[in-house]
C-alpha positions in Angstrom: -62.1 1.6 -14.6 -59.3 2.7 -12.3 -62.0 4.0 -9.8 -63.7 0.6 -9.8 -60.4 -1.1 -9.0 -59.7 1.3 -6.2 -63.2 0.7 -4.7 -62.7 -3.1 -5.0 -59.4 -2.9 -3.2 -60.9 -0.8 -0.5 -63.7 -3.3 -0.1 -61.3 -6.2 0.2 -59.3 -4.3 2.8 -62.3 -3.6 4.9 -63.8 -7.1 4.6 -60.8 -9.3 4.6 -62.4 -12.1 6.5 -65.3 -12.4 4.1 -62.9 -12.2 1.1 -60.8 -15.0 2.6 -63.9 -17.2 3.2 -65.0 -16.6 -0.4 -61.6 -17.6 -1.7 -61.8 -20.8 0.5 -65.2 -21.6 -0.9 -64.0 -21.1 -4.5 -61.0 -23.4 -3.8 -63.2 -26.1 -2.4 -65.5 -25.9 -5.4 -62.5 -26.1 -7.8 -61.2 -29.1 -5.9 -64.7 -30.7 -6.2 -65.0 -30.0 -9.9 -61.5 -31.4 -10.6 -62.0 -34.4 -8.4 -59.1 -33.2 -6.2 -56.7 -33.8 -9.0 -55.1 -30.3 -8.6 -55.6 -30.0 -4.9 -52.1 -28.8 -4.1 -52.1 -26.2 -6.9 -55.5 -24.9 -5.9 -54.6 -24.6 -2.2 -51.4 -22.8 -3.1 -53.3 -20.3 -5.3 -55.9 -19.7 -2.6 -53.2 -19.1 0.0 -51.5 -16.7 -2.4 -54.7 -14.8 -3.1 -55.5 -14.5 0.6 -52.2 -13.0 1.3 -52.7 -10.4 -1.4 -56.1 -9.2 -0.2 -56.9 -7.0 2.8 -54.6 -7.5 5.7 -53.6 -11.0 4.6 -54.9 -14.4 5.4 -57.3 -14.4 8.4 -58.2 -18.0 8.1 -56.0 -20.2 10.2 
C-alpha cells in the first residue's frame, strides 16, 4: 500500500496542472450537485487540496 501512495504522490508532483484541473472540475460538480449551497466551503477545500498536490496551485 505504501508503494501505491508513493507512486500516486510522484504522479501528482509530475502532473500538477492536470491534478489542479481535476480538483477544479470536482469542485464545480460538487457546487452543481449542492445547488451552490456550500460554494464557499467547496472552494476553500479545492484551494487547500491544490496547495497540497505537486508544486502547489497552478490555476490562477
